C-alpha positions in Angstrom: -6.3 -49.7 -59.3 -9.0 -51.0 -56.6 -6.9 -51.4 -53.4 -8.0 -53.0 -50.7 -6.8 -55.1 -47.0 -7.7 -58.8 -46.4 -6.9 -61.1 -43.6 -8.4 -61.8 -40.0 -9.7 -58.7 -38.4 -6.3 -56.8 -36.3 -4.2 -58.4 -39.0 -5.2 -57.4 -42.4 -2.3 -56.9 -45.3 -2.6 -54.7 -48.1 -3.7 -55.7 -51.6 -5.7 -55.0 -54.7 -7.7 -56.7 -57.1 -6.5 -58.0 -60.3 -8.8 -58.0 -63.5 -9.4 -61.7 -62.9 -11.1 -60.7 -59.4 -7.8 -62.1 -57.8 -6.5 -60.6 -54.6 -2.3 -60.0 -54.9 -0.5 -59.5 -51.9 1.1 -56.0 -51.7 2.7 -56.3 -48.2 6.1 -56.9 -50.1 5.7 -53.4 -51.1 4.1 -51.7 -48.5 3.0 -52.0 -44.8 -0.7 -51.1 -44.9 -3.2 -49.4 -46.9 -3.0 -46.5 -45.2 -1.3 -42.9 -43.9 1.9 -42.2 -46.7 0.9 -45.3 -48.5 -2.0 -43.6 -49.7 -0.1 -40.2 -51.3 -0.2 -39.6 -54.8 3.6 -40.6 -55.0 2.4 -44.3 -52.9 -0.4 -44.5 -55.7 1.8 -43.7 -58.3 4.3 -46.5 -57.7 1.6 -49.1 -57.2 0.5 -48.1 -60.5 3.6 -49.0 -62.1 3.8 -52.5 -60.4 4.1 -55.6 -62.7 0.7 -56.9 -60.9 1.2 -60.3 -62.6 4.5 -60.7 -60.8 2.8 -59.9 -57.7 1.8 -63.0 -55.2 -1.4 -64.2 -55.6 -3.8 -64.6 -52.5 -6.0 -67.7 -52.3 -9.7 -67.5 -51.9 -12.6 -65.0 -53.3 -12.9 -61.7 -51.6 -16.1 -61.8 -49.5 -16.6 -65.0 -50.0 -13.9 -67.5 -48.2 -11.2 -64.5 -47.9 -12.3 -61.7 -45.4 -12.0 -58.1 -46.1 -11.3 -55.6 -43.8 -11.6 -51.6 -44.1 -9.7 -50.6 -46.9 -8.0 -47.9 -45.1 -6.1 -48.9 -42.4 -5.3 -46.6 -39.0 -7.6 -44.0 -40.5 -6.8 -41.2 -38.3 -10.4 -39.2 -38.8 -13.9 -40.5 -39.6 -15.4 -36.9 -40.5 -19.0 -37.2 -42.2 -21.2 -34.8 -43.5 -25.0 -34.7 -42.6 -28.1 -33.9 -45.1 -25.9 -33.3 -48.1 -28.9 -34.6 -50.7 -32.0 -32.8 -51.3 -34.1 -35.6 -51.2 -32.7 -37.2 -48.0 -33.4 -33.5 -46.5 -36.9 -33.1 -47.7 -37.8 -37.2 -46.2 -36.2 -36.1 -42.8 -38.6 -32.3 -43.1 -35.1 -30.4 -42.9 -34.1 -27.9 -44.8 -30.9 -28.0 -46.9 -28.1 -26.4 -44.5 -26.5 -23.3 -45.7 -23.4 -25.0 -45.2 -22.1 -28.3 -45.1 -23.1 -30.4 -41.8 -20.1 -32.1 -40.1 -20.1 -34.8 -37.8 -17.6 -37.8 -36.7 -17.8 -41.5 -36.3 -15.3 -42.5 -34.2 -12.4 -44.7 -35.8 -13.4 -47.8 -33.3 -16.7 -48.1 -35.4 -14.8 -49.0 -38.2 -14.9 -52.6 -39.6 -14.9 -54.3 -42.9 -17.4 -54.7 -45.7 -19.2 -58.1 -44.7 -18.3 -57.6 -41.1 -21.5 -58.0 -38.5 -22.8 -54.9 -37.4 -24.3 -54.8 -33.9 -27.4 -53.1 -32.2 -26.3 -51.4 -29.4 -27.3 -52.6 -25.9 -31.0 -50.4 -25.5 -31.1 -49.2 -29.1 -34.9 -48.7 -30.3 -33.6 -46.9 -33.8 -30.8 -48.6 -35.4 -30.7 -47.4 -39.3 -28.7 -47.7 -42.2 -27.3 -44.7 -45.0 -25.3 -45.9 -47.8 -22.9 -43.3 -48.4 -19.5 -42.5 -51.1 -16.6 -42.4 -48.9 -13.7 -39.9 -50.0 -10.1 -41.2 -48.9 -7.7 -38.1 -48.7 -4.1 -39.1 -50.4 -2.2 -35.9 -49.9 -3.1 -33.4 -46.9 -3.5 -30.2 -46.7 -5.1 -27.2 -44.8 -7.0 -24.5 -46.8 -7.1 -26.7 -49.8 -8.5 -24.8 -53.1 -11.9 -26.5 -54.4 -9.5 -26.3 -58.2 -7.0 -28.7 -56.2 -9.2 -30.8 -54.3 -9.0 -33.9 -56.4 -5.1 -33.9 -56.1 -5.8 -34.4 -52.8 -7.9 -37.6 -52.9 -6.5 -41.2 -53.0 -9.6 -42.7 -54.1 -13.5 -43.3 -53.2 -15.5 -46.3 -51.2 -19.0 -47.7 -49.9 -19.3 -46.5 -46.2 -22.8 -47.8 -44.4 -22.8 -44.6 -42.0 -25.1 -47.1 -39.2 -27.1 -44.5 -37.1 -29.0 -45.0 -33.6 -31.1 -42.1 -34.3 -32.6 -41.7 -30.9 -28.8 -41.5 -29.8 -28.5 -38.7 -32.2 -31.4 -36.9 -32.1 -32.8 -37.6 -28.5 -30.6 -37.9 -26.2 -29.1 -34.4 -25.8 -26.2 -34.6 -27.0 -24.6 -34.0 -30.9 -25.3 -36.3 -33.5 -22.0 -38.0 -32.6 -23.3 -40.0 -29.8 -25.8 -42.0 -32.6 -23.1 -42.3 -35.2 -19.7 -43.6 -34.0 -21.0 -46.6 -31.9 -19.0 -49.9 -32.3 -19.1 -51.7 -36.0 -21.4 -48.7 -37.2 -18.6 -47.7 -39.7 -17.8 -50.4 -42.5 -15.9 -49.1 -45.2 -14.8 -50.8 -48.7 -14.4 -53.3 -50.1 -11.9 -51.3 -52.2 -10.4 -48.3 -52.6 -10.9 -47.3 -56.3 -8.7 -44.8 -57.3 -10.4 -41.9 -59.0 -9.3 -42.7 -62.6 -11.1 -46.1 -62.5 -14.4 -44.2 -61.0 -15.4 -41.9 -63.7 -18.2 -39.6 -63.1 -18.1 -39.6 -59.4 -21.3 -36.8 -59.4 -23.5 -39.2 -61.4 -23.0 -42.6 -59.5 -26.0 -44.9 -58.6 -26.2 -46.2 -55.2 -28.9 -48.5 -53.5 -29.3 -50.4 -50.1 -31.6 -53.4 -49.2 -32.5 -54.8 -45.9 -33.3 -58.7 -46.3 -34.0 -58.1 -49.9 -36.2 -55.2 -50.0 -34.9 -52.1 -51.7 -35.1 -49.3 -49.4 -32.4 -46.8 -50.9 -32.2 -45.9 -54.9 -30.7 -43.0 -55.4 -27.6 -41.4 -57.0 -24.7 -39.1 -56.2 -25.9 -36.5 -58.8 -28.4 -35.4 -56.2 -25.6 -34.5 -53.6 -26.1 -30.8 -52.9 -22.6 -30.0 -52.0 -19.5 -31.6 -54.2 -16.7 -33.4 -53.7 -13.8 -30.9 -54.4 -15.9 -28.6 -52.1 -16.1 -30.8 -49.5 -12.7 -31.8 -49.5 -12.0 -27.9 -49.7 -14.7 -26.9 -46.8 -13.0 -29.6 -44.3 -9.9 -28.4 -44.8 -10.5 -24.9 -43.3 -11.6 -26.6 -39.9 -9.0 -29.2 -39.5 -5.9 -30.2 -41.6 -6.6 -33.5 -43.7 -4.2 -36.1 -43.7 -3.6 -39.3 -45.8 -5.9 -41.9 -44.3 -8.6 -39.7 -43.2 -12.1 -40.8 -44.8 -15.0 -38.0 -45.3 -18.3 -39.8 -46.1 -20.5 -37.5 -48.0 -23.9 -38.2 -47.2 -26.7 -39.9 -48.2 -29.6 -40.4 -50.3 -33.4 -41.1 -49.4 -34.7 -44.3 -48.1 -33.2 -44.3 -44.6 -35.5 -46.2 -42.1 -36.4 -43.2 -40.2 -38.1 -41.9 -43.2 -40.6 -44.7 -43.9 -43.9 -44.1 -43.2 -44.1 -45.2 -40.0 -40.5 -45.8 -39.7 -38.7 -48.6 -39.9 -35.4 -50.0 -37.8 -32.9 -52.7 -37.9 -33.6 -56.0 -36.2 -30.8 -58.7 -35.3 -31.2 -61.5 -37.8 -32.1 -59.1 -40.9 -29.2 -58.6 -43.3 -28.1 -55.5 -45.1 -26.9 -55.0 -48.7 -25.9 -52.6 -50.3 -23.5 -51.0 -53.2 -22.3 -48.2 -55.2 -21.5 -48.1 -59.0 -18.3 -49.1 -59.6 -17.3 -49.0 -56.5 -18.7 -52.8 -55.2 -21.0 -54.2 -53.0 -21.1 -54.6 -48.5 -23.5 -57.4 -47.0 -23.7 -56.9 -43.4 -25.9 -59.4 -40.9 -27.3 -57.6 -38.0 -26.7 -59.1 -34.3 -26.8 -57.2 -30.9 -23.9 -56.4 -29.0 
Protein backbone atom coordinates (compact mmCIF):
# COMPACT_ATOMS: atom_id res chain seq x y z
CA UNK A 1 0.00 0.00 0.00
CA UNK A 2 0.91 3.61 -0.54
CA UNK A 3 -0.42 5.61 2.39
CA UNK A 4 -0.45 9.41 2.47
CA UNK A 5 -1.84 12.56 4.03
CA UNK A 6 -3.56 15.19 1.92
CA UNK A 7 -5.03 18.65 2.32
CA UNK A 8 -3.99 22.10 3.53
CA UNK A 9 -1.05 22.40 5.90
CA UNK A 10 -2.16 21.63 9.43
CA UNK A 11 -5.46 20.13 8.25
CA UNK A 12 -4.24 16.97 6.53
CA UNK A 13 -6.42 13.88 6.32
CA UNK A 14 -5.28 10.27 5.88
CA UNK A 15 -5.58 8.58 2.52
CA UNK A 16 -4.15 5.95 0.25
CA UNK A 17 -3.18 5.86 -3.39
CA UNK A 18 -5.16 3.39 -5.48
CA UNK A 19 -3.95 1.54 -8.58
CA UNK A 20 -5.27 4.30 -10.83
CA UNK A 21 -3.27 6.99 -9.05
CA UNK A 22 -6.31 8.43 -7.29
CA UNK A 23 -6.38 9.30 -3.61
CA UNK A 24 -8.94 7.46 -1.49
CA UNK A 25 -10.06 9.00 1.78
CA UNK A 26 -9.28 7.05 4.95
CA UNK A 27 -10.64 9.58 7.45
CA UNK A 28 -13.69 7.40 8.09
CA UNK A 29 -11.37 4.58 9.16
CA UNK A 30 -8.50 6.28 11.02
CA UNK A 31 -8.08 9.75 12.44
CA UNK A 32 -4.63 10.31 10.98
CA UNK A 33 -1.67 8.38 9.63
CA UNK A 34 0.16 8.57 12.93
CA UNK A 35 0.85 6.73 16.16
CA UNK A 36 -1.17 3.57 16.68
CA UNK A 37 -2.64 3.81 13.17
CA UNK A 38 0.78 2.60 11.99
CA UNK A 39 1.04 -0.56 14.08
CA UNK A 40 1.10 -3.93 12.35
CA UNK A 41 -2.49 -4.61 13.43
CA UNK A 42 -3.73 -1.31 12.04
CA UNK A 43 -1.88 -1.76 8.74
CA UNK A 44 -3.43 -5.21 8.36
CA UNK A 45 -6.87 -3.68 8.96
CA UNK A 46 -6.22 -1.13 6.23
CA UNK A 47 -5.00 -3.86 3.90
CA UNK A 48 -8.33 -5.65 4.31
CA UNK A 49 -10.43 -2.66 3.22
CA UNK A 50 -12.44 -2.61 0.01
CA UNK A 51 -10.48 0.21 -1.60
CA UNK A 52 -13.09 0.67 -4.31
CA UNK A 53 -15.68 1.55 -1.66
CA UNK A 54 -13.59 4.35 -0.17
CA UNK A 55 -14.44 7.93 -1.21
CA UNK A 56 -12.35 9.36 -4.04
CA UNK A 57 -10.62 12.63 -3.22
CA UNK A 58 -10.84 15.11 -6.13
CA UNK A 59 -7.59 16.23 -7.68
CA UNK A 60 -4.25 14.83 -8.74
CA UNK A 61 -1.77 14.28 -5.91
CA UNK A 62 1.25 16.62 -6.04
CA UNK A 63 -0.42 18.71 -8.72
CA UNK A 64 -3.73 20.29 -7.69
CA UNK A 65 -3.99 18.19 -4.51
CA UNK A 66 -1.42 19.06 -1.85
CA UNK A 67 0.17 16.23 0.07
CA UNK A 68 1.48 16.70 3.60
CA UNK A 69 4.24 14.69 5.20
CA UNK A 70 3.24 11.03 4.94
CA UNK A 71 3.43 10.61 8.74
CA UNK A 72 1.49 12.83 11.13
CA UNK A 73 2.65 13.90 14.59
CA UNK A 74 6.12 12.42 14.19
CA UNK A 75 7.44 11.74 17.68
CA UNK A 76 11.14 11.43 16.89
CA UNK A 77 12.92 12.31 13.64
CA UNK A 78 16.15 10.33 14.00
CA UNK A 79 18.90 10.69 11.40
CA UNK A 80 22.00 8.66 10.59
CA UNK A 81 25.15 10.42 9.39
CA UNK A 82 27.92 9.24 7.07
CA UNK A 83 26.11 5.99 6.34
CA UNK A 84 27.12 5.68 2.68
CA UNK A 85 30.74 4.73 2.02
CA UNK A 86 30.92 6.89 -1.11
CA UNK A 87 29.40 9.93 0.65
CA UNK A 88 31.86 9.60 3.55
CA UNK A 89 34.68 9.57 1.00
CA UNK A 90 33.46 12.76 -0.72
CA UNK A 91 33.24 14.41 2.71
CA UNK A 92 36.85 13.45 3.42
CA UNK A 93 35.78 11.44 6.46
CA UNK A 94 36.18 7.85 7.56
CA UNK A 95 33.16 5.58 7.82
CA UNK A 96 32.37 5.69 11.55
CA UNK A 97 32.86 2.50 13.59
CA UNK A 98 29.26 2.84 14.79
CA UNK A 99 26.33 4.78 13.28
CA UNK A 100 26.33 8.53 13.86
CA UNK A 101 22.94 9.55 15.30
CA UNK A 102 21.53 13.09 15.25
CA UNK A 103 18.05 14.61 15.24
CA UNK A 104 15.86 16.78 13.13
CA UNK A 105 13.38 18.82 15.16
CA UNK A 106 9.85 17.86 14.20
CA UNK A 107 9.09 21.52 13.41
CA UNK A 108 11.26 20.95 10.32
CA UNK A 109 8.73 18.50 8.83
CA UNK A 110 6.86 19.65 5.71
CA UNK A 111 5.14 18.05 2.76
CA UNK A 112 7.05 16.64 -0.22
CA UNK A 113 6.28 19.62 -2.45
CA UNK A 114 6.28 22.43 0.08
CA UNK A 115 8.83 25.23 -0.20
CA UNK A 116 12.21 24.89 1.51
CA UNK A 117 13.28 28.15 3.14
CA UNK A 118 16.92 29.17 3.52
CA UNK A 119 17.42 30.41 7.10
CA UNK A 120 18.34 34.02 7.68
CA UNK A 121 22.10 34.44 7.48
CA UNK A 122 22.63 31.03 5.88
CA UNK A 123 25.45 30.69 3.36
CA UNK A 124 25.66 26.89 3.02
CA UNK A 125 22.19 25.31 2.72
CA UNK A 126 22.55 21.88 1.13
CA UNK A 127 20.47 18.87 0.02
CA UNK A 128 20.46 15.12 0.82
CA UNK A 129 18.11 12.52 -0.65
CA UNK A 130 17.55 9.78 1.93
CA UNK A 131 15.59 6.59 2.56
CA UNK A 132 13.25 7.07 5.52
CA UNK A 133 12.12 4.22 7.79
CA UNK A 134 8.73 4.64 9.49
CA UNK A 135 8.33 2.70 12.73
CA UNK A 136 5.05 0.84 13.08
CA UNK A 137 5.49 -1.34 16.14
CA UNK A 138 7.52 0.20 18.91
CA UNK A 139 10.08 -1.38 21.19
CA UNK A 140 13.38 -1.20 22.99
CA UNK A 141 16.40 -3.47 22.50
CA UNK A 142 14.91 -4.83 19.29
CA UNK A 143 16.68 -7.87 17.84
CA UNK A 144 18.11 -7.23 14.38
CA UNK A 145 16.47 -10.46 13.18
CA UNK A 146 13.07 -9.09 14.22
CA UNK A 147 13.60 -5.49 13.12
CA UNK A 148 11.56 -5.66 9.91
CA UNK A 149 8.49 -6.56 11.96
CA UNK A 150 8.74 -3.13 13.58
CA UNK A 151 8.66 -1.20 10.29
CA UNK A 152 5.38 0.19 8.90
CA UNK A 153 6.99 1.35 5.68
CA UNK A 154 9.53 3.46 3.84
CA UNK A 155 9.47 6.97 2.38
CA UNK A 156 11.60 9.63 0.72
CA UNK A 157 13.23 12.25 2.96
CA UNK A 158 15.17 15.35 1.89
CA UNK A 159 17.59 15.91 4.77
CA UNK A 160 18.13 19.60 4.03
CA UNK A 161 21.23 20.78 5.91
CA UNK A 162 22.92 24.10 6.69
CA UNK A 163 26.60 23.12 6.64
CA UNK A 164 28.00 26.19 8.38
CA UNK A 165 25.55 25.74 11.24
CA UNK A 166 26.21 21.99 11.27
CA UNK A 167 30.00 22.00 11.22
CA UNK A 168 31.40 25.47 11.93
CA UNK A 169 29.17 27.01 14.57
CA UNK A 170 30.36 25.34 17.79
CA UNK A 171 27.61 22.81 18.34
CA UNK A 172 26.25 19.42 17.42
CA UNK A 173 25.06 18.55 13.92
CA UNK A 174 21.50 19.19 15.11
CA UNK A 175 22.02 22.96 14.83
CA UNK A 176 22.23 22.76 11.03
CA UNK A 177 19.72 19.98 10.49
CA UNK A 178 16.46 21.02 12.11
CA UNK A 179 15.66 24.46 10.69
CA UNK A 180 12.05 25.03 9.68
CA UNK A 181 11.19 23.30 6.34
CA UNK A 182 14.38 21.17 6.46
CA UNK A 183 12.44 17.88 6.57
CA UNK A 184 10.31 17.25 3.45
CA UNK A 185 8.85 13.75 3.96
CA UNK A 186 6.81 11.68 1.51
CA UNK A 187 4.94 11.70 -0.84
CA UNK A 188 3.77 8.36 0.52
CA UNK A 189 4.56 5.75 3.10
CA UNK A 190 5.08 2.55 1.12
CA UNK A 191 4.59 -0.71 3.00
CA UNK A 192 7.54 -3.11 2.87
CA UNK A 193 5.75 -5.68 0.71
CA UNK A 194 5.60 -3.12 -2.13
CA UNK A 195 9.16 -1.83 -1.72
CA UNK A 196 10.96 -5.04 -2.63
CA UNK A 197 14.74 -5.03 -2.20
CA UNK A 198 15.22 -2.01 0.05
CA UNK A 199 18.99 -2.72 -0.04
CA UNK A 200 19.17 -1.91 -3.76
CA UNK A 201 16.97 1.10 -4.53
CA UNK A 202 18.18 3.77 -6.93
CA UNK A 203 17.98 7.33 -5.59
CA UNK A 204 18.65 10.70 -7.17
CA UNK A 205 18.43 14.47 -6.72
CA UNK A 206 18.46 17.35 -9.22
CA UNK A 207 18.78 21.10 -8.67
CA UNK A 208 17.33 23.18 -11.52
CA UNK A 209 17.50 20.12 -13.76
CA UNK A 210 21.15 19.27 -13.05
CA UNK A 211 21.70 15.82 -11.61
CA UNK A 212 23.85 16.00 -8.47
CA UNK A 213 23.02 12.79 -6.62
CA UNK A 214 22.71 9.50 -8.46
CA UNK A 215 23.18 6.65 -6.02
CA UNK A 216 21.74 3.52 -4.50
CA UNK A 217 20.91 2.15 -1.09
CA UNK A 218 23.32 -0.64 -2.04
CA UNK A 219 26.24 1.51 -0.77
CA UNK A 220 24.63 1.98 2.65
CA UNK A 221 27.12 0.87 5.31
CA UNK A 222 24.74 0.10 8.18
CA UNK A 223 21.65 -1.58 6.77
CA UNK A 224 17.98 -1.07 7.64
CA UNK A 225 17.45 -3.89 10.18
CA UNK A 226 20.70 -3.07 11.96
CA UNK A 227 19.79 0.62 12.22
CA UNK A 228 16.40 -0.13 13.78
CA UNK A 229 18.00 -2.47 16.31
CA UNK A 230 20.88 -0.08 16.99
CA UNK A 231 18.70 3.00 17.57
CA UNK A 232 16.46 1.01 19.91
CA UNK A 233 19.43 0.52 22.26
CA UNK A 234 19.52 4.24 23.02
CA UNK A 235 15.82 5.13 23.01
CA UNK A 236 12.50 3.35 22.81
CA UNK A 237 11.14 3.45 19.29
CA UNK A 238 7.46 4.29 19.00
CA UNK A 239 4.85 4.13 16.22
CA UNK A 240 5.32 7.04 13.89
CA UNK A 241 8.99 7.65 14.62
CA UNK A 242 11.06 8.23 11.48
CA UNK A 243 14.67 7.14 10.93
CA UNK A 244 16.39 8.84 7.98
CA UNK A 245 19.22 6.56 6.96
CA UNK A 246 21.88 8.71 5.26
CA UNK A 247 22.65 9.95 1.77
CA UNK A 248 24.72 8.86 -1.24
CA UNK A 249 27.39 11.15 -2.75
CA UNK A 250 26.64 14.31 -4.70
CA UNK A 251 25.71 16.76 -1.96
CA UNK A 252 26.56 20.42 -2.51
CA UNK A 253 29.32 20.39 0.08
CA UNK A 254 31.09 17.65 -1.89
CA UNK A 255 31.24 19.55 -5.19
CA UNK A 256 34.51 21.13 -6.29
CA UNK A 257 34.04 23.98 -5.62
CA UNK A 258 31.09 23.51 -3.22
CA UNK A 259 27.62 24.47 -4.48
CA UNK A 260 24.83 25.60 -2.17
CA UNK A 261 21.14 26.35 -2.65
CA UNK A 262 19.88 29.77 -3.69
CA UNK A 263 16.39 31.23 -3.55
CA UNK A 264 14.43 30.51 -6.72
CA UNK A 265 16.05 27.16 -7.42
CA UNK A 266 14.02 23.93 -7.56
CA UNK A 267 15.03 20.57 -6.10
CA UNK A 268 13.61 17.34 -7.51
CA UNK A 269 14.44 14.03 -5.88
CA UNK A 270 13.18 10.49 -5.65
CA UNK A 271 13.80 6.90 -4.70
CA UNK A 272 12.86 3.87 -6.79
CA UNK A 273 9.33 2.76 -5.91
CA UNK A 274 8.86 5.42 -3.24
CA UNK A 275 7.88 8.41 -5.35
CA UNK A 276 9.30 11.86 -5.99
CA UNK A 277 9.49 15.21 -4.24
CA UNK A 278 9.88 18.72 -5.64
CA UNK A 279 10.62 21.84 -3.61
CA UNK A 280 11.11 25.45 -4.60
CA UNK A 281 13.77 27.21 -2.54
CA UNK A 282 12.94 30.51 -0.90
CA UNK A 283 14.21 32.74 1.90
CA UNK A 284 12.94 32.63 5.46
